[in-house]
VOMI-137761 format. One record per atom (N, C-alpha, C): residue number from 1; residue in three letters; atom name; x, y, z. Coordinates in steps of 0.02 Angstrom, whole numbers, plus 50000, padded with zeros to 5 digits. Example, Ala and Ser with C-alpha at 12.3 -4.5 7.8 and 13.67 -1.06 7.14 Angstrom:
# VOMI-137761
rec k: 1&r: ala&a: N&east: 50660&north: 49716&up: 50390
rec k: 1&r: ala&a: CA&east: 50615&north: 49775&up: 50390
rec k: 1&r: ala&a: C&east: 50660&north: 49835&up: 50390
rec k: 2&r: ser&a: N&east: 50642&north: 49888&up: 50354
rec k: 2&r: ser&a: CA&east: 50684&north: 49947&up: 50357
rec k: 2&r: ser&a: C&east: 50645&north: 50002&up: 50394
# end
This chain:
# VOMI-137761
rec k: 1&r: met&a: N&east: 50043&north: 49941&up: 49999
rec k: 1&r: met&a: CA&east: 50000&north: 50001&up: 50001
rec k: 1&r: met&a: C&east: 50045&north: 50063&up: 50001
rec k: 2&r: tyr&a: N&east: 50024&north: 50109&up: 49958
rec k: 2&r: tyr&a: CA&east: 50065&north: 50171&up: 49952
rec k: 2&r: tyr&a: C&east: 50020&north: 50233&up: 49967
rec k: 3&r: pro&a: N&east: 50034&north: 50272&up: 50020
rec k: 3&r: pro&a: CA&east: 50000&north: 50336&up: 50025
rec k: 3&r: pro&a: C&east: 50021&north: 50380&up: 49967
rec k: 4&r: phe&a: N&east: 49974&north: 50414&up: 49934
rec k: 4&r: phe&a: CA&east: 49990&north: 50448&up: 49873
rec k: 4&r: phe&a: C&east: 49959&north: 50517&up: 49874
rec k: 5&r: tyr&a: N&east: 50000&north: 50568&up: 49880
rec k: 5&r: tyr&a: CA&east: 49974&north: 50638&up: 49889
rec k: 5&r: tyr&a: C&east: 49997&north: 50683&up: 49831
rec k: 6&r: gly&a: N&east: 49956&north: 50733&up: 49817
rec k: 6&r: gly&a: CA&east: 49972&north: 50786&up: 49775
rec k: 6&r: gly&a: C&east: 49984&north: 50849&up: 49814
rec k: 7&r: phe&a: N&east: 50011&north: 50903&up: 49784
rec k: 7&r: phe&a: CA&east: 50023&north: 50964&up: 49820
rec k: 7&r: phe&a: C&east: 50030&north: 51022&up: 49770
rec k: 8&r: gly&a: N&east: 50018&north: 51081&up: 49795
rec k: 8&r: gly&a: CA&east: 50027&north: 51140&up: 49749
rec k: 8&r: gly&a: C&east: 49977&north: 51147&up: 49694
rec k: 9&r: gly&a: N&east: 49916&north: 51125&up: 49708
rec k: 9&r: gly&a: CA&east: 49863&north: 51130&up: 49657
rec k: 9&r: gly&a: C&east: 49796&north: 51128&up: 49688
rec k: 10&r: ala&a: N&east: 49746&north: 51140&up: 49647
rec k: 10&r: ala&a: CA&east: 49676&north: 51133&up: 49667
rec k: 10&r: ala&a: C&east: 49649&north: 51065&up: 49644
rec k: 11&r: pro&a: N&east: 49634&north: 51021&up: 49689
rec k: 11&r: pro&a: CA&east: 49612&north: 50953&up: 49672
rec k: 11&r: pro&a: C&east: 49538&north: 50955&up: 49649
rec k: 12&r: thr&a: N&east: 49528&north: 50973&up: 49586
rec k: 12&r: thr&a: CA&east: 49460&north: 50974&up: 49561
rec k: 12&r: thr&a: C&east: 49427&north: 50907&up: 49562
rec k: 13&r: cys&a: N&east: 49466&north: 50854&up: 49565
rec k: 13&r: cys&a: CA&east: 49438&north: 50787&up: 49573
rec k: 13&r: cys&a: C&east: 49403&north: 50778&up: 49640
rec k: 14&r: met&a: N&east: 49417&north: 50822&up: 49685
rec k: 14&r: met&a: CA&east: 49387&north: 50823&up: 49753
rec k: 14&r: met&a: C&east: 49340&north: 50881&up: 49761
rec k: 15&r: gly&a: N&east: 49323&north: 50917&up: 49703
rec k: 15&r: gly&a: CA&east: 49276&north: 50969&up: 49706
rec k: 15&r: gly&a: C&east: 49306&north: 51036&up: 49732
rec k: 16&r: ser&a: N&east: 49369&north: 51044&up: 49732
rec k: 16&r: ser&a: CA&east: 49400&north: 51104&up: 49758
rec k: 16&r: ser&a: C&east: 49429&north: 51147&up: 49703
rec k: 17&r: asn&a: N&east: 49423&north: 51213&up: 49710
rec k: 17&r: asn&a: CA&east: 49455&north: 51262&up: 49663
rec k: 17&r: asn&a: C&east: 49510&north: 51302&up: 49700
rec k: 18&r: glu&a: N&east: 49524&north: 51283&up: 49761
rec k: 18&r: glu&a: CA&east: 49574&north: 51319&up: 49801
rec k: 18&r: glu&a: C&east: 49637&north: 51280&up: 49805
rec k: 19&r: val&a: N&east: 49694&north: 51313&up: 49810
rec k: 19&r: val&a: CA&east: 49758&north: 51278&up: 49813
rec k: 19&r: val&a: C&east: 49762&north: 51236&up: 49876
rec k: 20&r: ser&a: N&east: 49788&north: 51177&up: 49871
rec k: 20&r: ser&a: CA&east: 49800&north: 51133&up: 49928
rec k: 20&r: ser&a: C&east: 49873&north: 51113&up: 49926
rec k: 21&r: his&a: N&east: 49904&north: 51110&up: 49984
rec k: 21&r: his&a: CA&east: 49974&north: 51090&up: 49986
rec k: 21&r: his&a: C&east: 49986&north: 51018&up: 50005
rec k: 22&r: cys&a: N&east: 49928&north: 50982&up: 50016
rec k: 22&r: cys&a: CA&east: 49932&north: 50910&up: 50030
rec k: 22&r: cys&a: C&east: 49862&north: 50880&up: 50022
rec k: 23&r: phe&a: N&east: 49852&north: 50840&up: 49970
rec k: 23&r: phe&a: CA&east: 49788&north: 50809&up: 49959
rec k: 23&r: phe&a: C&east: 49799&north: 50739&up: 49932
rec k: 24&r: pro&a: N&east: 49756&north: 50692&up: 49949
rec k: 24&r: pro&a: CA&east: 49761&north: 50624&up: 49920
rec k: 24&r: pro&a: C&east: 49744&north: 50625&up: 49845
rec k: 25&r: leu&a: N&east: 49788&north: 50600&up: 49805
rec k: 25&r: leu&a: CA&east: 49777&north: 50604&up: 49733
rec k: 25&r: leu&a: C&east: 49722&north: 50555&up: 49711
rec k: 26&r: asn&a: N&east: 49706&north: 50507&up: 49753
rec k: 26&r: asn&a: CA&east: 49650&north: 50464&up: 49737
rec k: 26&r: asn&a: C&east: 49582&north: 50494&up: 49754
rec k: 27&r: gly&a: N&east: 49581&north: 50554&up: 49787
rec k: 27&r: gly&a: CA&east: 49522&north: 50589&up: 49803
rec k: 27&r: gly&a: C&east: 49488&north: 50565&up: 49867
rec k: 28&r: gln&a: N&east: 49520&north: 50520&up: 49904
rec k: 28&r: gln&a: CA&east: 49490&north: 50491&up: 49965
rec k: 28&r: gln&a: C&east: 49529&north: 50514&up: 50024
rec k: 29&r: arg&a: N&east: 49504&north: 50563&up: 50058
rec k: 29&r: arg&a: CA&east: 49539&north: 50593&up: 50118
rec k: 29&r: arg&a: C&east: 49553&north: 50541&up: 50173
rec k: 30&r: leu&a: N&east: 49506&north: 50496&up: 50186
rec k: 30&r: leu&a: CA&east: 49517&north: 50450&up: 50241
rec k: 30&r: leu&a: C&east: 49556&north: 50389&up: 50221
rec k: 31&r: ser&a: N&east: 49567&north: 50379&up: 50156
rec k: 31&r: ser&a: CA&east: 49602&north: 50319&up: 50132
rec k: 31&r: ser&a: C&east: 49645&north: 50338&up: 50072
rec k: 32&r: pro&a: N&east: 49703&north: 50371&up: 50084
rec k: 32&r: pro&a: CA&east: 49745&north: 50395&up: 50028
rec k: 32&r: pro&a: C&east: 49789&north: 50338&up: 50000
rec k: 33&r: glu&a: N&east: 49787&north: 50279&up: 50029
rec k: 33&r: glu&a: CA&east: 49830&north: 50226&up: 50006
rec k: 33&r: glu&a: C&east: 49807&north: 50193&up: 49940
rec k: 34&r: ile&a: N&east: 49854&north: 50173&up: 49900
rec k: 34&r: ile&a: CA&east: 49842&north: 50139&up: 49838
rec k: 34&r: ile&a: C&east: 49880&north: 50075&up: 49840
rec k: 35&r: ala&a: N&east: 49846&north: 50022&up: 49816
rec k: 35&r: ala&a: CA&east: 49880&north: 49953&up: 49818
rec k: 35&r: ala&a: C&east: 49922&north: 49942&up: 49755
rec k: 36&r: gly&a: N&east: 49985&north: 49934&up: 49764
rec k: 36&r: gly&a: CA&east: 50029&north: 49916&up: 49708
rec k: 36&r: gly&a: C&east: 50052&north: 49974&up: 49665
rec k: 37&r: ile&a: N&east: 50112&north: 49967&up: 49640
rec k: 37&r: ile&a: CA&east: 50142&north: 50022&up: 49600
rec k: 37&r: ile&a: C&east: 50104&north: 50034&up: 49536
rec k: 38&r: asp&a: N&east: 50078&north: 49980&up: 49506
rec k: 38&r: asp&a: CA&east: 50038&north: 49987&up: 49443
rec k: 38&r: asp&a: C&east: 49977&north: 50031&up: 49453
rec k: 39&r: asn&a: N&east: 49943&north: 50022&up: 49512
rec k: 39&r: asn&a: CA&east: 49885&north: 50064&up: 49526
rec k: 39&r: asn&a: C&east: 49905&north: 50134&up: 49543
rec k: 40&r: val&a: N&east: 49965&north: 50145&up: 49571
rec k: 40&r: val&a: CA&east: 49991&north: 50211&up: 49584
rec k: 40&r: val&a: C&east: 49996&north: 50250&up: 49515
rec k: 41&r: ile&a: N&east: 50027&north: 50218&up: 49468
rec k: 41&r: ile&a: CA&east: 50036&north: 50247&up: 49401
rec k: 41&r: ile&a: C&east: 49969&north: 50258&up: 49370
rec k: 42&r: lys&a: N&east: 49924&north: 50211&up: 49374
rec k: 42&r: lys&a: CA&east: 49857&north: 50218&up: 49344
rec k: 42&r: lys&a: C&east: 49820&north: 50277&up: 49377
rec k: 43&r: thr&a: N&east: 49822&north: 50281&up: 49444
rec k: 43&r: thr&a: CA&east: 49790&north: 50338&up: 49479
rec k: 43&r: thr&a: C&east: 49820&north: 50402&up: 49459
rec k: 44&r: tyr&a: N&east: 49884&north: 50407&up: 49452
rec k: 44&r: tyr&a: CA&east: 49918&north: 50468&up: 49431
rec k: 44&r: tyr&a: C&east: 49895&north: 50489&up: 49362
rec k: 45&r: lys&a: N&east: 49890&north: 50442&up: 49317
rec k: 45&r: lys&a: CA&east: 49868&north: 50459&up: 49247
rec k: 45&r: lys&a: C&east: 49795&north: 50482&up: 49249
rec k: 46&r: gln&a: N&east: 49754&north: 50449&up: 49290
rec k: 46&r: gln&a: CA&east: 49682&north: 50464&up: 49289
rec k: 46&r: gln&a: C&east: 49670&north: 50532&up: 49323
rec k: 47&r: asn&a: N&east: 49705&north: 50550&up: 49372
rec k: 47&r: asn&a: CA&east: 49686&north: 50606&up: 49416
rec k: 47&r: asn&a: C&east: 49733&north: 50667&up: 49410
rec k: 48&r: ser&a: N&east: 49791&north: 50660&up: 49381
rec k: 48&r: ser&a: CA&east: 49835&north: 50718&up: 49377
rec k: 48&r: ser&a: C&east: 49807&north: 50770&up: 49331
rec k: 49&r: gly&a: N&east: 49770&north: 50753&up: 49283
rec k: 49&r: gly&a: CA&east: 49736&north: 50803&up: 49240
rec k: 49&r: gly&a: C&east: 49677&north: 50839&up: 49272
rec k: 50&r: lys&a: N&east: 49658&north: 50812&up: 49330
rec k: 50&r: lys&a: CA&east: 49601&north: 50841&up: 49367
rec k: 50&r: lys&a: C&east: 49625&north: 50888&up: 49422
rec k: 51&r: val&a: N&east: 49688&north: 50906&up: 49421
rec k: 51&r: val&a: CA&east: 49719&north: 50950&up: 49470
rec k: 51&r: val&a: C&east: 49740&north: 51012&up: 49434
rec k: 52&r: lys&a: N&east: 49712&north: 51068&up: 49454
rec k: 52&r: lys&a: CA&east: 49733&north: 51135&up: 49425
rec k: 52&r: lys&a: C&east: 49794&north: 51156&up: 49461
rec k: 53&r: leu&a: N&east: 49849&north: 51161&up: 49426
rec k: 53&r: leu&a: CA&east: 49913&north: 51182&up: 49457
rec k: 53&r: leu&a: C&east: 49909&north: 51254&up: 49478
rec k: 54&r: leu&a: N&east: 49926&north: 51267&up: 49540
rec k: 54&r: leu&a: CA&east: 49927&north: 51335&up: 49569
rec k: 54&r: leu&a: C&east: 49989&north: 51343&up: 49613
rec k: 55&r: gly&a: N&east: 50003&north: 51403&up: 49628
rec k: 55&r: gly&a: CA&east: 50060&north: 51414&up: 49674
rec k: 55&r: gly&a: C&east: 50034&north: 51450&up: 49736
rec k: 56&r: pro&a: N&east: 50076&north: 51460&up: 49783
rec k: 56&r: pro&a: CA&east: 50145&north: 51435&up: 49785
rec k: 56&r: pro&a: C&east: 50149&north: 51363&up: 49803
rec k: 57&r: thr&a: N&east: 50207&north: 51331&up: 49788
rec k: 57&r: thr&a: CA&east: 50218&north: 51263&up: 49805
rec k: 57&r: thr&a: C&east: 50250&north: 51260&up: 49873
rec k: 58&r: leu&a: N&east: 50217&north: 51233&up: 49922
rec k: 58&r: leu&a: CA&east: 50243&north: 51226&up: 49989
rec k: 58&r: leu&a: C&east: 50252&north: 51152&up: 50006
rec k: 59&r: phe&a: N&east: 50311&north: 51130&up: 50025
rec k: 59&r: phe&a: CA&east: 50324&north: 51063&up: 50040
rec k: 59&r: phe&a: C&east: 50310&north: 51043&up: 50115
rec k: 60&r: ala&a: N&east: 50309&north: 51091&up: 50158
rec k: 60&r: ala&a: CA&east: 50301&north: 51078&up: 50230
rec k: 60&r: ala&a: C&east: 50237&north: 51035&up: 50245
rec k: 61&r: pro&a: N&east: 50178&north: 51051&up: 50216
rec k: 61&r: pro&a: CA&east: 50119&north: 51012&up: 50234
rec k: 61&r: pro&a: C&east: 50127&north: 50938&up: 50212
rec k: 62&r: val&a: N&east: 50159&north: 50925&up: 50154
rec k: 62&r: val&a: CA&east: 50168&north: 50855&up: 50134
rec k: 62&r: val&a: C&east: 50219&north: 50821&up: 50180
rec k: 63&r: leu&a: N&east: 50272&north: 50855&up: 50196
rec k: 63&r: leu&a: CA&east: 50322&north: 50827&up: 50242
rec k: 63&r: leu&a: C&east: 50292&north: 50812&up: 50313
rec k: 64&r: arg&a: N&east: 50248&north: 50855&up: 50339
rec k: 64&r: arg&a: CA&east: 50214&north: 50842&up: 50402
rec k: 64&r: arg&a: C&east: 50168&north: 50780&up: 50395
rec k: 65&r: gln&a: N&east: 50131&north: 50774&up: 50338
rec k: 65&r: gln&a: CA&east: 50088&north: 50718&up: 50331
rec k: 65&r: gln&a: C&east: 50126&north: 50653&up: 50329
rec k: 66&r: val&a: N&east: 50183&north: 50653&up: 50294
rec k: 66&r: val&a: CA&east: 50223&north: 50592&up: 50289
rec k: 66&r: val&a: C&east: 50253&north: 50575&up: 50360
rec k: 67&r: lys&a: N&east: 50277&north: 50626&up: 50395
rec k: 67&r: lys&a: CA&east: 50302&north: 50619&up: 50462
rec k: 67&r: lys&a: C&east: 50250&north: 50587&up: 50507
rec k: 68&r: asp&a: N&east: 50190&north: 50612&up: 50502
rec k: 68&r: asp&a: CA&east: 50134&north: 50589&up: 50545
rec k: 68&r: asp&a: C&east: 50118&north: 50514&up: 50526
rec k: 69&r: leu&a: N&east: 50120&north: 50497&up: 50461
rec k: 69&r: leu&a: CA&east: 50106&north: 50428&up: 50442
rec k: 69&r: leu&a: C&east: 50160&north: 50380&up: 50468
rec k: 70&r: val&a: N&east: 50222&north: 50401&up: 50464
rec k: 70&r: val&a: CA&east: 50279&north: 50360&up: 50488
rec k: 70&r: val&a: C&east: 50275&north: 50351&up: 50563
rec k: 71&r: asn&a: N&east: 50261&north: 50406&up: 50598
rec k: 71&r: asn&a: CA&east: 50255&north: 50401&up: 50671
rec k: 71&r: asn&a: C&east: 50198&north: 50357&up: 50694
rec k: 72&r: lys&a: N&east: 50144&north: 50362&up: 50657
rec k: 72&r: lys&a: CA&east: 50086&north: 50321&up: 50673
rec k: 72&r: lys&a: C&east: 50101&north: 50246&up: 50664
rec k: 73&r: glu&a: N&east: 50138&north: 50229&up: 50614
rec k: 73&r: glu&a: CA&east: 50155&north: 50159&up: 50602
rec k: 73&r: glu&a: C&east: 50202&north: 50134&up: 50656
rec k: 74&r: asn&a: N&east: 50251&north: 50174&up: 50675
rec k: 74&r: asn&a: CA&east: 50299&north: 50158&up: 50729
rec k: 74&r: asn&a: C&east: 50328&north: 50087&up: 50723
rec k: 75&r: asn&a: N&east: 50344&north: 50070&up: 50661
rec k: 75&r: asn&a: CA&east: 50374&north: 50003&up: 50650
rec k: 75&r: asn&a: C&east: 50447&north: 50012&up: 50637
rec k: 76&r: lys&a: N&east: 50488&north: 49990&up: 50687
rec k: 76&r: lys&a: CA&east: 50559&north: 49998&up: 50684
rec k: 76&r: lys&a: C&east: 50592&north: 49950&up: 50631
rec k: 77&r: lys&a: N&east: 50554&north: 49901&up: 50606
rec k: 77&r: lys&a: CA&east: 50583&north: 49854&up: 50559
rec k: 77&r: lys&a: C&east: 50569&north: 49873&up: 50487
rec k: 78&r: met&a: N&east: 50541&north: 49931&up: 50477
rec k: 78&r: met&a: CA&east: 50526&north: 49953&up: 50408
rec k: 78&r: met&a: C&east: 50562&north: 50021&up: 50394
rec k: 79&r: tyr&a: N&east: 50574&north: 50034&up: 50332
rec k: 79&r: tyr&a: CA&east: 50601&north: 50098&up: 50311
rec k: 79&r: tyr&a: C&east: 50554&north: 50129&up: 50263
rec k: 80&r: tyr&a: N&east: 50558&north: 50195&up: 50258
rec k: 80&r: tyr&a: CA&east: 50510&north: 50232&up: 50216
rec k: 80&r: tyr&a: C&east: 50547&north: 50274&up: 50166
rec k: 81&r: ile&a: N&east: 50517&north: 50282&up: 50107
rec k: 81&r: ile&a: CA&east: 50547&north: 50322&up: 50057
rec k: 81&r: ile&a: C&east: 50496&north: 50374&up: 50033
rec k: 82&r: leu&a: N&east: 50516&north: 50437&up: 50033
rec k: 82&r: leu&a: CA&east: 50471&north: 50490&up: 50009
rec k: 82&r: leu&a: C&east: 50498&north: 50508&up: 49940
rec k: 83&r: leu&a: N&east: 50453&north: 50502&up: 49891
rec k: 83&r: leu&a: CA&east: 50472&north: 50519&up: 49821
rec k: 83&r: leu&a: C&east: 50427&north: 50578&up: 49800
rec k: 84&r: ile&a: N&east: 50461&north: 50631&up: 49786
rec k: 84&r: ile&a: CA&east: 50426&north: 50693&up: 49761
rec k: 84&r: ile&a: C&east: 50442&north: 50703&up: 49689
rec k: 85&r: leu&a: N&east: 50390&north: 50703&up: 49648
rec k: 85&r: leu&a: CA&east: 50396&north: 50713&up: 49576
rec k: 85&r: leu&a: C&east: 50371&north: 50782&up: 49558
# end
């Protein structure tokens, strides 16, 4: 499972026209995870066109979200990778 977020745009797929600095790209606030890398790519292709790019681009909200996810898991036997495209 991969939590998958967008940032620096208005997620029109979620009905918003205001800039958001951290939103689930699958449009599901309570369940941002996507199963498998193939589905991550599929979701990106389906929903990236539904995001109106806006500025400014702030990374702090995404970094806080990732930090919160990692702290919530609290699994010392796992490592995490943050990929920003």
